[in-house]
N, C-alpha and C positions, 0 to 999 in steps of 0.2 A: 218663593211662595206666591200663590195666586189669590186674588180677592174674589174671583168669580165663583158664583154659586154653581154647584153641579146639579143641573136640572134633568139631564138625560139619564134615563134608567137603562142599564146594560144587562145583557145576559152574560153572566160570568161563570166560566168553568174552572173549578179549582182541582187541579190534577194532584193526586196524592193527598186529597183533602180529608182523609179519614184521621189524620193526626190532629193534635191539639191546636197547632197553629192554623191549619186549614179550616178546622171547625170554628176557630175564633174569628177568622176573616169572614167566613160564611155567615156567622151570626150577626156580625156588625153590618155587613152589606145587605143582608136580607132585611134587617131592621130599617135600613135606609131606603128600601123599596126596590132594590135590584133583584133580578131573577137569578137564582143560584142553582148550579148543578155541581154536586160533589162527585169527583171521579175516583175510581180505584180499579186496580187490576181485577178485583172480584166484585161484581155488582152487589152481592149480599152485604159486603162490608160498607160499600158506599151508601146503600139503603139504610143500614144501621146508623151510620154517621149522620145522615140527613135527618133521621128520626131524633137523634140526640139534639141537633140544632133546633128542630121544630119544637121540641119540649122546652128549650130555653126561651123560645119565642112565645110561650104560653099555650102550647098545644096546637099551633098553626100547622097547616099542611102545605107549606110553600117552598120548601127546599127539597130538591130531587137528588137521589143517588143513582148513578149509572156507571158503566164502565168508562175508563179513561178516554177512549177514542170518541165515544158519544158525547161526553162532556166537552171535549175540545171542538167537535163538529158543531154543536149547538151554540157555542159561546161566541159573543162578540169580542170578549177579552178573555184570554187564557192565563191562569195563574198557576205557576209550578211551585209546589211546596214539598219537595222530596229531599232525602239525604244526598249529599254530594257523591256518595258511593254509587248511586244509580243515575246520576245526572246525565251523563253521556247517553246511556241506554234509553232513558226516557225522552230526551230531545230527539234522538234518532227515530224513535217510535212515533213521536207526535208530529214530526216534520210534515207529512202529507195532510194532516188535519188542521194545521194552524196557519197555512199560507194566507197572506193578506190581512192578518190580524195583529193586534197588540198582544205581546207575550210578556207577562210580568214574572220575572224570575226572582224568587225569594230565597233561592239556594245559597248556602254559604259553603265555601270550600274548606270544610273542616276535615282533617285527616287524623283519625285516632291513631295512637293514644295521646298525641301532643296537640290537643285541640286549642290550647292557649297560645300556640305559635301560628303566626300567619303563614299559610302555605297556598300560594296561588298556582293555578294550572298554567301551562305554557302559553295559553292565549292571553293571559293577563288577569282574568277574573272568570267566575262562573258565568256571568252574563255574556262576556265576550266569547266564551266557549259555546254557549247556546246560540249566539248569533252566527258563529262560524258553521255550526251544524244546520241551523234552520234556514239560513240563506237570507239574501237582501230583501226578499219580499215579506219578511216578518219583522215587525218593529219590537225589538227586545228592550225591555225596561227593567231596571233593578230597583227593588224597594222592599221595605219591611224587614230587612235583615237584623235590625237592632231592637226589635220590639219583642218583649216577652209574651208568650201566649197566655200567661196568667192574667195579663191586663185585658187581652182581647175577649176572653170568655166571661168577663165580669163587667157589669155596668158601672164603670168608674172612670174618672178623668185620668188620662195617662200623661204623666209629666215627662214625656219622651218624644222626640221629633223623628221624622222619617226623611231620609235622603233619597231622592229619586233621580236616577241617571238614565239617559237614553236620548233619542231624537227629541227635538223641541215639541213637536205636535203630540207625540205619544206621552212625553213627560207630563204635559198639561192634563191629559186625560187621567193619568194615574194619580197626579196630585189631587185631582178632584175626587178620586176614589179614596185617597188617604183621608181627605176631609169628611167624606161620607162615613168612614170608619171611626170618626170621632177623634182623629189625630191631626197633627200639623205636619204638612209635607213641604219640603223645600227642594227647589231645583238644584240638583248636584252637578248639572252639566252633562256632557256627552257620555256615552257608554264606557269610554276609556276610564272615566273617573269612578266607575263602579268598584274598582279594586279597593278604594278607600272605605266605602261603606261596608263592603264584604269583610275587609281586613279588621275593621273595628270590632266585629263580633268576637274574634279571638281575644282581643283586649278586654272586652266586657266580660267574657266568660272568666278570664283570669281575675278580674276584680270581684266577680261574684264569689269565686272560690276564696279569695283573700279575705273578704269581709263577711262570708257566710250568708250571702243574700242570693236572690234568684232573678232580680229584675233591674240590674244596672243598665242605664241607657244613656243617650246623648240628648243635648238640647242646644239649639242655636241661640246665642245671645247677641245683644248689641244692635238688633234690627227691630224696629217697631212691629208689634203684632196687631193685625186688624181685629 
């Protein structure tokens, strides 16, 4: 975890941002002053999602909806929030638009129907799969896999932490974005460790089913919090 305040405001492109998780992140980051572009394959869907977020922000007109490639091009930091079934396709599509950027992969390798069973791709994790496709000029970071979108879309304190894995420099940027989203982020180490954070999602889904809840999460204990 870092004690540094995040003062820099980024332009963030959320690819596949029309879903609830994408809109939740857009809402929290827009509140913190970041410039948000929600991306979709269909611009009309992106515009509608941006309008939904603007309404949550009190009717502001500050979140923009555009096609995926434009969201990626305009962004300093690109965030991917798509189902694992289209992960490879989207990474291949985005490759020319994200070179030289930080790429936050929120994807979890869930393979229906057994989504409570951890099933990693041959690369080791979704984040490592993205890195292999996008190339070494892109800094892939994994984060937000274990946060329920119900929390993100509401103004409430979230008793759940975020593990962030990737290169040190990119990790620190994303930990700052976690803080700006009102959450606590912890450095989970290099991208190879992303399989742990991603795999935990299947465990948490299983707990949700077992106890009839929707927002099981994780929290790091034993370390003083600033």
